[in-house]
Every structure is written in structure tokens, then in C-alpha cells.
N, C-alpha and C positions, 0 to 999 in steps of 0.2 A: 376211251370215251372222248368225243370231241368237246370243244370248249362250250358250244351252244347248249348241249345237253346238260353239262355241268351247271351252267347258269340257271337253267330251268329247275334242276334239282335243288340247288342252293336256295332259290326263291321259294320253292315249295317247303323246304325245311324251315325257313324263316317264318313262313305262314303257319306251320304247325306249332312253332314256338310261341308266336303271338296269340294263337287261338287256343293254346293249352291242350292241343290234341295229343301231344306226347310230353313226358316229363322233360325238365330242363337238361338233365345230364344225357338223356338219349339224343336230344337235338344237338348237343355239343359233340357227342360221339359221331353222329352222322355228318355233321358239318366238317369235322376233321377228316373224314373219309373222302369227301367230295371237293373240298376246297384245296387248291394248290396255288403256286405262285402266279399262274396265268389266269386263275379264276378270281374275279373281284368279289370281295366279301360285301354283304349288304351294308350300305352306308349307315353309320350310327353315331350318336353323340352321347357320351357318358352312359352307354348301355341301352339307349333308346334308339331303335332303328328308324331310318327316314321313312320307310314304308308304313310303319305303325303310326307315325305322326300324320302322314298324308291320308291314311285311311281311317283315322280316328273318328269316333262318333261325336256328335254335337253335345251329347250329355256330358262327356268327359270335359270338354272345353267349358261348358257351363259350370260344372262342379269346381274346376280350377279357378274360374273367375270369382265364384262365390267365396271360396276359401281365401283368395287374395284380398277380396273386398272386406271380408270379416276381419282379417288380420290388420289391414290398414285402418279400418274404423276403430278397432280396439286400441291400436297404438295412438291414434289421434285423440281419442277420448279417455285415455288411460288415467289421467289425473282426476277426472271427474267421477270415477268409480270409487266405491267404498273399499276399505282395506281387504275384507274377505274376497271380494270379486277380483281385486288386483292380484291377490295371491293365487286365486283359482285360475285366472287367465295365464299368469306366468307359469304356474305348474303345468297347466294343460299344454302350453306351447312347448315346454321342455320335454314333456313326456311324449308328445306326438313326434317331435324331431328324433328322439332316441328310438321310438318304435319304427319309424321309417328307415332309420339308419341300420337297425338290425335286419329289417326285411330286405334291404338292398345290398347287404354285405357280400353275399355270394354272387349276385348278379353284377353289381357295380361297386367295387370297393372304394373308388374315388368319391362317389356320392355318399357312401356310408361314412367315410372319414370326415367329409365336409359337414354332414348333418350332425355328427357327434361333436365336432368342433363348435358349430353354431349353438347347439343346445348347451354345451358346457360353458361357453362364454356367456350365453344368455342367463344361465343359472346363477353365475357369479354377479354379473352386472345388474340384473333385475333385483336380486336380493340386496345389493349395496344401495341401489336407488331407493328402494322402499325403506331401508333403514335410515337413510338420510332424510327422506320425506317426512317420516314420522318421528324424527328426532330420537332415535335409539342407536345413534352412531358412536357408542363408546368403543374404546380400543378392545375391550374384552368381547363385545358383541361382534366386532369385525373379525377378530381371530377365531372366535367360535364358529362363525358362519363360514370362514375359509376352511376350517377343519371339516365342516359338514360337506362343503363342495368337494373337498379333496377325497372324502370317503365315496361320494357319488362317482367321481371321475375314476377312482381306483376300481370300484365295483364294475362299472361299465367297461373299463379296460380289460378286466379279467373275464367278464362274460363274453364280450365281443372279441377277445384275444387281440387287442390293439395295444401294442407296447407303449406308444407315445402317451396314451391316457393313463396307463399304469404308472409310468414315470412321473407324469404331472401330479397324479394323486399322491404318490409317495413324497415328492418334493414339497407339496403343500402341507402334508402332515409333519414333515421334518421342520419346515419353517414354523409351524405352530409350536412344535416342541421347543425349538430354539428361542422363540419369543417368550414362552412361559418360563423357560429356564433363566433367561436374562432378567426377567422381572422378579424372580424369586431369589436370585443370588445378588448380593450387594458387592459391587466391585469384584467380580470373579477373577481368581488367579489361574495360573497355568494348570495346577493339579486338579482344581475343582472342575474346570472345563474338560480336561482329558477324562476324568473319571465319570463325567456325565455323558460323554459321547462315544468313547471307545466300546463300552459294553453294548450300546445300541448297534454299532457297526458289526460287532461280532454276532449278535443275535440275527441281524438281517442276512448276513452271509450264511449262517447256519440254517435259517429258513430256506434260503436259496438252494442249499444242498438237499434239504428234505423235499423241496418241490420239483427238482429237476427230473424225477422219475415220471411225473404226471404232466408237467407243464414247463417245457424248456424255456418258453418265452418269458413266463413269469419269473423263472429262476434267473435268467439273464438280467432282467430288470432289477431284481433284488440284489444280485451281485454288483451291478453298477451303482445302485443306491447305497449299498454297504460301503463301497469304495468312496463315494462322495462324503458319507458321514464320517469316514475315517479321518478326513482332512477338515471336518467342520470346525473344530476349535480354532485352528489357524485362520480359517476363512472369516470367522466372527470378529477377529481383531480388526478387519478392514471396515466393519460396519458399526461397531460400538467401541467405546473406550473400556479396556480391561486392564487389570493389574499385571501386565506382562511387558517386559522389555523387548525391543526389536531383536536383540541377539537370541533371547530365549525362543521367540517365535520362529526365527530362521533355523535355529538348531533343531527344534522340534519338528518342523516341516521336513527338513533334510533327513532326519532319522526315520520319519514315517515313510517318506518317499522311497528310501533305500530298502526298508523292511518290506514295503508293499511290492517293490520290484523283485526282490529276492523270493518272496512267497509266491508271486505269480509265476516266476520262472521254475521254481522247484515243483510246484503243483500244477504245471501247465497241462499235463495229461489228464488231470482230474477236472479242473474247472472248464476246460474246453468241452468236455462231455456234457456239462450242465447246460450250455447255451447252444450247442450245435447238434 
């Protein structure tokens, strides 16, 4: 088949995709059959083809302008709204971003990750902004809200199978646990820190082993988080003053590093199956 006929067929397949005449996976299959190195693919930007933009209906442009205008006016007048309306607008914005992210995940993963990132950051910043505005910005409220955001990030990372958001959620929850631990323990020593963190690391790695049969990505993230928690007591000494000498910290870190390296080497055939 000559190049000109291939171009015609490719344009027709692209028209079928935009018009929803055929399912998405059928169009991908046909496109792979007729597109080769000499046949140019339809120009697109982040999953949106140039032809779909050029042939778009005026109603779509009007809808986009209305949405942008509504968002801009809501942002400009945000402080003049009451608290319930501010919470409602913030929640609606976050929910819409997450909904569009899930809808675009199979078609345009880059847009999906970007929308999830925007909604996750907005969830955190808008909540902190409202807490400061209404003078409920105590340290416990901050940490509690961070834990809530971390659960949302973790949930969305698991549902959307996006490892970076799973990791962010786990790190937020670990940070919350560390903050609560340091506020409950007065001048924590080496033994109290180790006994508070090592069981958490073991439990996370055990959950990773349980999860690797059904979700290798989640298992890999849990294994990484378990490794981070393994060294958490030594990391905390750089952030707060604890009842530990530098020699004890260095010796503890060295022993943990050696033991982790030996365990990873001896069990390499096992944990590689978890994440690959």
C-alpha cells in the first residue's frame, strides 16, 4: 500500500476515534496496523489531536471559557464567601480535578498525573489557608489535616495505580506518626526510638509481601517505605534533639545498613518478585 493511501486511512481512523464510531482500543489496533515510520501520525498535544481542535464546535469553546471564568471569579472573590461556601468550592475543585484525572488516565497519562498533582497540592494548600484564615491553626490541627490529606493521596494512588502518590501518602502518614511520637516521648533515647519504629518497618514489609500477589506496584512502594522507616530513628536525630550520642547514632546506622544489605542480598530472589 502506497504512502498516500496510508495517510487517508490514518486520517479516517483518527476521525472514527474522535467521533466515537469505534472503541478506543479498536482504533489503536487499526492505527498500529497502518502507521509505519514513513506515515506521519496525526499531530497531537497531550492526547488532543490537532484536527479535533481545528474542527471543534463553538459550544465546546464556550463551555471552556465559562469554566475558566467561573474558576477565576471564584478565586478572586474567595475571601468574601462564607466558610461553608469556601469549603464547598475547594472540595468541588479537588473532586473535579481527580475525576478528570481518572478519566484521562488511559488516554493521556501525563495529563492524569498533572491533574492529580494539582488536586493533591490544592487539597493541602486550600485546607491550610482556611485554617489560617479562621484561626484554627494549632499544631495538632495541622498534623491532623496532613494525615487526612495523606490518606486521600494514598487512596487515589492505590485506585489510580500511581506509585508517586502512594509514596507521598505513606510519607505523610509516617511524618504524622513521627511528630506524635516525639510529642509523647520526653527526651527519647536510642532504645525507645528503635522499639517505636522497627516494628512499623517490619509490619510494612510484611504487608508488602501479602500485597505482591495482587498489586506489585503497591508492594514495591510498601517495601520502599518499610526501608525508609527502618532508618527513621537515625534520621530523626538530625531534626530534633534526642538523648543519643553521635557514636551511638553512627554505630546504630552502620549496623542497620549492613543488616539491610545482607537481608536484601540473601532474599533477592524473593523481593524481586514482589516488585517486578
